[in-house]
C-alpha positions in Angstrom: 24.7 -15.6 12.9 27.5 -12.9 11.8 30.2 -16.2 12.4 28.3 -19.3 11.4 24.6 -18.6 9.7 24.9 -15.6 7.3 28.2 -16.7 6.2 27.7 -19.9 5.1 23.9 -19.0 3.3 25.8 -16.2 1.0 29.2 -18.8 0.4 26.0 -21.3 -0.7 24.7 -18.8 -2.5 21.4 -18.2 -0.9 21.8 -14.7 0.6 19.0 -13.5 -0.3 17.3 -16.3 2.0 15.6 -13.6 4.8 16.9 -14.7 8.5 14.3 -13.5 10.8 15.5 -13.2 14.8 13.7 -14.2 17.9 10.7 -15.8 17.4 9.3 -15.5 21.1 7.3 -13.2 23.5 7.0 -9.3 23.4 8.2 -9.1 27.2 12.0 -9.2 26.5 12.0 -8.7 22.4 14.0 -5.2 22.3 16.6 -6.6 24.6 17.1 -9.8 22.6 16.6 -8.3 18.9 19.1 -5.2 20.4 21.9 -7.8 21.1 22.0 -9.1 17.6 20.7 -5.8 15.2 22.7 -3.3 17.5 26.2 -5.5 15.5 26.3 -4.4 12.3 28.3 -7.8 11.5 25.2 -9.8 12.3 22.3 -7.3 11.6 23.5 -7.0 7.7 22.0 -11.1 7.8 18.9 -10.0 9.5 15.5 -9.6 7.8 13.8 -8.7 10.5 12.6 -10.1 14.5 9.4 -11.9 15.0 7.1 -12.0 18.6 4.5 -14.4 19.6 1.9 -12.8 22.4 2.3 -14.9 25.4 3.0 -13.9 28.6 2.8 -9.9 28.0 0.7 -7.1 26.3 3.7 -5.2 26.2 3.1 -4.0 22.6 5.3 -1.0 23.0 8.2 -2.9 22.9 7.5 -3.3 19.0 7.7 0.1 18.8 10.8 -0.1 20.4 12.1 -2.4 18.3 11.3 -0.3 15.3 12.1 2.8 16.5 15.6 1.8 17.0 16.1 -0.6 13.9 14.1 1.3 11.1 15.6 -0.6 8.0 14.1 -4.0 9.8 10.7 -5.9 9.8 8.4 -7.0 12.6 6.5 -9.8 12.1 4.2 -11.9 14.2 4.7 -15.9 14.1 3.0 -17.9 17.1 -0.4 -17.3 19.0 -3.1 -19.7 20.0 -5.5 -19.6 22.7 -4.5 -22.6 25.0 -6.3 -25.3 26.5 -8.3 -27.1 23.6 -11.4 -25.7 21.5 -13.5 -23.3 23.7 -16.7 -23.3 21.4 -18.8 -20.0 22.0 -16.4 -18.0 24.2 -15.9 -14.6 23.6 -12.9 -13.8 25.2 -10.7 -15.9 22.3 -11.8 -13.3 19.6 -11.2 -10.8 22.4 -7.7 -11.9 22.8 -6.8 -12.0 18.6 -8.4 -9.0 18.0 -6.8 -7.0 21.5 -3.4 -8.8 20.4 -3.7 -7.7 16.3 -4.8 -4.4 16.9 -1.9 -3.9 19.5 1.2 -5.2 17.3 -0.5 -3.2 14.3 -0.5 -0.4 16.1 3.3 -0.8 16.6 4.5 -1.3 13.4 4.0 -5.0 13.1 4.2 -6.1 9.1 2.2 -9.6 9.2 0.7 -11.5 11.6 0.2 -15.4 11.3 -2.1 -18.1 13.2 -0.4 -20.6 14.9 -3.4 -23.0 14.7 -6.0 -21.7 12.2 -7.9 -25.1 11.8 -8.2 -27.8 14.4 -9.8 -31.0 15.1 -12.5 -31.2 17.9 -10.0 -32.0 20.6 -7.6 -28.9 19.3 -5.1 -31.2 17.4 -3.9 -32.8 16.3 -0.8 -32.7 18.5 1.8 -34.9 19.0 2.4 -33.8 23.0 -1.0 -33.2 24.0 -0.6 -29.1 23.8 -4.6 -29.1 22.9 -5.7 -25.3 21.4 -8.6 -23.6 20.3 -8.7 -22.0 16.9 -10.6 -20.0 14.4 -12.2 -22.9 12.8 -13.1 -26.5 14.3 -13.6 -29.5 12.3 -15.4 -31.8 14.7 -14.1 -35.0 12.6 -16.9 -37.1 14.1 -19.7 -35.3 13.5 -18.4 -33.9 10.0 -19.3 -29.9 11.2 -16.9 -27.0 10.5 -17.1 -24.5 13.0 
């Protein structure tokens, strides 16, 4: 970050590009963010830290990052319900709600869904990692759920 990406972007006239670090789970977000943001030479290039909701619901870890680095931003960049479409299942919406509220209550500024719309199989997906989504389009029946 401090030796290559940040200086290269600046040199090329792209110093205004917002660099976001981590892009993984909450469980170790504080340790990972601290490793970069505690280094002022690296931190000057970083706009914020991104997080996913897999592995844990340790929402307090977001507050730890926020409290330690008040000038940096926190955004959620990926979350989905694994295992393909699960029509009529309440646990999917409950997981979304619990995570969105828990994150926002701990200084998260934005929440981006990984798959807002998927087809009836939970794709398309080139590796067969099918998921559920808030909107499922049944391409065979021409229906939207």
